N, C-alpha and C positions, 0 to 999 in steps of 0.2 A: 732100457738099455742108461745099462752104468759104462760109462765109457772109460779107458784106463790111459790118464794122463801122458801120465809114466811113459808108457809103452806103447803109445801112440808117436810118442816126438823118439824116442829111442831107437824107432823104429824105422823111421823119415828124416835123421842124423845118418841112421848107415847107408843110403840109401844116397846120401845127398841130394837131400829132395827140399829141399824151400819153401820156406813157410806162400810163400809169390806163387811158389811151382803150383804148388799142393788146393791153392788159390782156385787157382785158373781148372783143375784138374777137374774137381773139388766141385764147380761152381759155386763153395760154400763167400766166406764170407772171413780173408784173413784175420782179425779181433774175433773172430768165434772161434776160430783155428785155434788162435792161443789165448783161447780163455780155457777151449779142449784144453791144451797139452798141457795148463796149466791147471788143469784140477778144478777149475773154480763156475765145470759144470758138471753135475754129479746126479745128471738123468738131462740123456736123452730121451729123441726118437730117434725110430730105427733107424729113418730116409739118413739126418747128414752119416754112421755112425756105418750104412752099409758101406758111401760114399765114399768115407776114409779110409775102409777097410776093403776097398776096390783101388781106389790110387796106391794104396803103400803095394795092394797084391799079395796082400793078408787073410785071412779068415776072417768074420768078424769078432772070433771068438780071441784068437792073437792082443782083440786091442780092451776089450769090455773085460769087468770085473764079474768073477761069479757068481751069480742070485744067490742068495742064502734064501730057504724055506724055515 
């Protein structure tokens, strides 16, 4: 999956959720979440992206880039 860090950060901030709160909710490392938001992780396994989507209460499509064929 190709996570969209800009979208993740925008949604998280709109919900007034801190990275620390997201870490607690997802069980993912805060450093990993920060790198994800900054676009430093271009490809990810589905599991972390699904955890982030669940924590933000959005569909995975809302926080991933469209796959090009």
